[in-house]
C-alpha positions as CSV (number, residue, x, y, z in Angstrom):
1,M,9.3,-36.9,1.7
2,A,7.6,-34.1,1.5
3,A,4.8,-35.7,3.6
4,A,7.0,-36.7,6.1
5,Q,8.8,-33.2,6.0
6,L,5.2,-32.0,6.7
7,Q,4.5,-34.4,9.6
8,L,8.1,-33.0,11.4
9,L,6.2,-29.1,11.6
10,P,4.8,-28.7,15.0
11,L,1.3,-28.7,15.7
12,V,1.0,-25.9,18.0
13,P,1.5,-22.0,16.5
14,P,5.3,-21.7,16.4
15,L,5.3,-18.0,17.8
16,A,2.9,-18.5,20.5
17,E,5.1,-21.6,21.6
18,R,8.4,-19.7,21.2
19,F,7.8,-16.4,23.0
20,G,4.6,-17.1,25.3
21,A,1.8,-14.7,26.2
22,E,3.3,-12.4,28.4
23,F,5.5,-11.4,25.2
24,F,2.5,-10.6,22.9
25,R,0.9,-8.8,25.6
26,A,3.6,-6.6,25.8
27,V,3.5,-4.8,22.3
28,P,1.9,-1.9,22.4
29,E,-1.6,-1.2,20.8
30,R,0.2,2.1,18.5
31,P,1.1,2.2,14.9
32,G,4.8,1.1,14.1
33,V,7.0,-1.5,12.1
34,Y,8.0,-4.8,13.1
35,L,11.2,-6.9,12.3
36,L,10.7,-10.7,12.5
37,C,14.4,-12.1,12.6
38,G,16.2,-15.2,12.6
39,A,19.0,-16.5,15.2
40,E,21.3,-16.0,12.8
41,A,20.4,-14.8,9.8
42,G,19.6,-11.0,10.9
43,V,15.7,-9.7,9.7
44,L,13.9,-11.9,7.8
45,Y,10.7,-9.8,7.1
46,V,9.7,-6.3,7.9
47,G,6.2,-5.1,8.3
48,K,4.0,-2.0,9.2
49,A,1.1,-2.1,11.3
50,K,-1.8,0.2,12.4
51,N,-1.8,-2.0,15.5
52,L,1.5,-3.7,16.7
53,R,-0.2,-5.8,19.4
54,R,-2.9,-7.2,16.9
55,R,-0.6,-7.5,14.1
56,L,1.9,-9.6,16.0
57,G,-1.0,-11.4,17.8
58,S,-2.0,-12.9,14.6
59,Y,0.9,-14.2,13.2
60,R,1.0,-15.7,17.2
61,A,-2.3,-17.5,16.7
62,A,-1.1,-18.8,12.9
63,R,-1.4,-22.5,12.7
64,P,1.3,-23.9,10.3
65,E,-1.1,-26.5,8.7
66,R,-3.4,-23.4,7.4
67,L,-0.4,-21.5,6.3
68,P,0.7,-20.9,2.7
69,P,4.3,-22.5,2.4
70,K,6.5,-19.2,2.4
71,L,4.7,-17.7,5.4
72,R,5.2,-21.0,7.3
73,R,8.7,-21.5,6.4
74,L,8.9,-17.5,7.8
75,L,7.5,-18.1,11.0
76,S,9.7,-21.5,11.7
77,A,12.6,-19.5,11.1
78,V,11.7,-16.6,13.5
79,R,13.9,-16.4,16.9
80,R,13.5,-12.7,17.9
81,I,11.0,-9.9,17.2
82,H,11.7,-6.0,17.6
83,W,9.5,-3.6,16.8
84,D,9.4,0.6,16.8
85,E,6.5,2.6,17.7
86,C,5.5,5.2,15.3
87,A,3.5,8.4,15.8
88,S,0.9,7.7,13.0
89,E,0.0,4.8,10.3
90,A,1.3,6.7,7.6
91,A,4.7,7.4,9.4
92,A,4.9,3.8,9.8
93,L,4.3,3.1,5.8
94,A,7.4,5.4,5.5
95,R,9.0,4.3,8.1
96,E,8.7,0.6,6.4
97,R,9.9,1.8,3.3
98,E,13.4,2.9,4.3
99,L,13.9,-0.2,6.3
100,L,12.9,-2.5,3.3
101,L,15.5,-0.6,1.1
102,A,18.1,-0.7,3.9
103,L,17.7,-4.2,4.8
104,K,16.2,-5.8,1.6
105,P,14.9,-9.0,4.1
106,R,14.8,-12.1,1.9
107,F,11.0,-13.2,2.7
108,N,9.8,-9.6,1.7
109,T,9.0,-9.6,-1.9
110,V,7.6,-5.9,-2.6
111,G,9.6,-2.5,-2.0
112,V,13.4,-4.0,-1.4
113,H,14.4,-2.4,-4.6
114,P,14.3,1.4,-5.6
115,S,11.5,2.0,-8.1
116,L,12.2,4.6,-11.0
117,P,10.8,7.9,-11.3
118,I,7.4,8.3,-12.7
119,H,5.9,11.3,-14.5
120,L,2.1,11.2,-13.9
121,G,0.0,13.3,-16.5
122,W,-3.6,13.8,-17.0
123,Q,-5.5,15.8,-19.8
124,P,-9.2,16.5,-20.7
125,T,-10.8,16.0,-23.8
126,H,-14.2,16.6,-25.2
127,D,-15.3,13.1,-24.0
128,R,-13.1,11.6,-22.1
129,L,-10.2,12.3,-19.0
130,V,-7.1,10.6,-20.5
131,L,-4.6,9.5,-17.5
132,S,-0.8,8.3,-18.3
133,C,2.7,7.3,-16.4
134,G,5.8,6.7,-17.4
135,Q,9.3,8.1,-17.3
136,I,8.4,10.4,-20.5
137,V,7.1,14.0,-19.3
138,P,3.9,13.4,-21.4
139,E,2.9,15.7,-24.2
140,G,-0.3,18.4,-23.5
141,G,-2.6,18.8,-20.5
142,S,-1.1,18.8,-16.7
143,C,1.6,16.5,-15.2
144,H,3.4,15.8,-11.9
145,G,6.8,14.3,-11.2
146,P,9.4,12.7,-11.4
147,V,7.8,10.9,-8.6
148,S,9.8,7.8,-6.9
149,G,7.4,4.9,-6.5
150,G,5.2,6.8,-8.9
151,R,3.7,3.7,-10.2
152,F,2.2,2.7,-6.9
153,L,1.0,6.4,-6.6
154,A,-0.7,6.0,-10.3
155,A,-2.3,3.2,-9.3
156,A,-4.0,4.5,-6.4
157,V,-5.0,7.4,-8.3
158,L,-6.8,5.1,-11.1
159,R,-8.5,3.0,-8.7
160,L,-9.9,5.6,-6.5
161,L,-10.9,7.3,-9.8
162,W,-12.6,4.3,-10.9
163,W,-14.1,3.8,-7.7
164,T,-15.7,7.2,-7.8
165,L,-16.8,7.8,-11.0
166,H,-18.9,4.0,-11.1
167,P,-20.4,4.1,-7.9
168,T,-23.1,1.4,-8.6
169,L,-20.0,-1.1,-9.9
170,G,-18.1,-3.3,-7.2
171,W,-14.7,-4.8,-6.7
172,Q,-15.6,-7.8,-9.0
173,D,-16.3,-5.2,-11.6
174,M,-12.8,-3.6,-11.8
175,P,-10.8,-4.2,-14.4
176,R,-8.1,-6.7,-13.3
177,V,-5.3,-4.5,-14.4
178,L,-6.3,-1.8,-12.2
179,R,-6.6,-4.6,-9.3
180,R,-3.6,-6.3,-9.6
181,G,-1.3,-4.3,-11.9
182,P,1.0,-3.4,-13.6
183,V,0.0,0.1,-14.3
184,P,-1.5,0.6,-17.6
185,V,0.5,3.4,-19.4
186,T,-2.7,5.2,-20.4
187,W,-6.0,4.9,-19.0
188,E,-9.0,6.5,-20.2
189,F,-12.4,7.4,-18.6
190,V,-15.3,8.7,-20.8
191,L,-16.7,11.6,-19.4
192,P,-18.9,14.2,-20.3
193,P,-16.4,17.4,-21.1
194,V,-17.8,19.2,-17.3
195,E,-17.0,16.3,-15.5
196,A,-13.5,15.7,-17.2
197,A,-12.9,19.5,-16.6
198,E,-13.8,19.0,-12.8
199,V,-11.7,16.0,-12.2
200,A,-8.8,17.5,-14.0
201,R,-8.9,20.6,-11.8
202,R,-9.1,18.4,-8.6
203,L,-6.0,16.4,-10.1
204,D,-4.6,20.1,-10.6
205,E,-5.2,21.6,-7.2
206,F,-3.7,18.3,-5.5
207,F,-0.6,18.0,-7.4
208,Q,0.1,21.7,-7.0
209,G,-0.1,21.3,-3.6
210,R,-3.2,23.8,-3.2
211,S,-5.7,21.4,-1.9
212,P,-6.2,17.8,-0.6
213,E,-9.7,18.1,-1.8
214,L,-9.2,15.1,-4.0
215,V,-8.8,12.6,-1.3
216,E,-11.8,13.9,0.6
217,W,-13.7,13.4,-2.7
218,Y,-12.3,9.9,-2.9
219,V,-13.4,8.8,0.4
220,G,-16.6,10.7,0.6
221,G,-17.8,9.6,-2.2
222,N,-17.4,5.8,-1.5
223,A,-18.8,6.0,2.2
224,R,-21.5,3.7,1.4
225,R,-19.6,1.0,-0.2
226,P,-18.9,-2.5,1.5
227,R,-16.6,-2.6,4.7
228,F,-13.9,-4.5,2.2
229,E,-14.3,-1.9,-0.6
230,R,-14.1,0.8,1.8
231,A,-10.7,-0.7,3.4
232,W,-8.9,-1.4,-0.1
233,I,-10.2,2.7,-0.8
234,E,-8.8,3.9,2.4
235,R,-5.6,2.3,1.9
236,D,-5.3,4.0,-1.6
237,A,-6.5,7.3,-0.2
238,L,-3.8,7.2,2.8
239,R,-0.9,6.5,0.0
240,L,-2.2,10.1,-1.8
241,W,-2.5,11.9,1.5
242,E,1.1,10.6,2.9
243,H,2.4,11.7,-0.6
244,F,0.6,15.3,-0.6
245,E,1.8,15.9,3.5
246,K,5.4,14.8,2.7
247,A,5.7,16.7,-0.5
248,T,4.3,19.7,0.5
249,S,6.4,19.9,3.8
250,D,9.5,19.2,1.5
251,G,8.5,21.5,-1.2
252,D,8.3,19.0,-3.8
253,L,4.6,19.8,-5.3
254,C,4.5,22.8,-7.5
């Protein structure tokens, strides 16, 4: 039965056949969000893109026999595509989050439910830097929060710090829990006292809204890494930068 069902799938990319080349040429090469919709089921999937034409073009060219089953079902069900241009990738990310919480599309699995507010903490000791995240305010050291979606922010901080403190190690060397989660409640970086204090200072200044130097330090310290690793680093750095800009404009950093 499964083999017979697979044979019924179109052999050509479903979106290319359904919408045509002119439709995709009209998509702007701008940051934004896009909504993949069914005939009657409403919004099936919400995504964001740095370049809308390039992202939607990747769906257009996708061949069903090479896709994961879930993505194959999604593209087979799409009958309408809408998009909304945004001023920047950071603005598109924020808009995507709003739409995911409001619409809860059935093909999205991340971001459709509000996350619990989290406190981020950090404390230098004589031989290490201890970072923590949780719903309870950590004792001792510095703290930032509560932050909605703070686990994603904490994961970005931990990964970026790991990259920066391990310049000779690569993606395959990163602890699995930092790559895939869940975010550990505490994490320790073994560091000399002076270096631990310096990292804590950068965290203090960033989360007190005094300077975005932390992000610049992360990105600049990893500029020579392979392209794949830099893409991962830049994505996490964008999350931190977006948090800094939003929080400073709203007055939430203190």
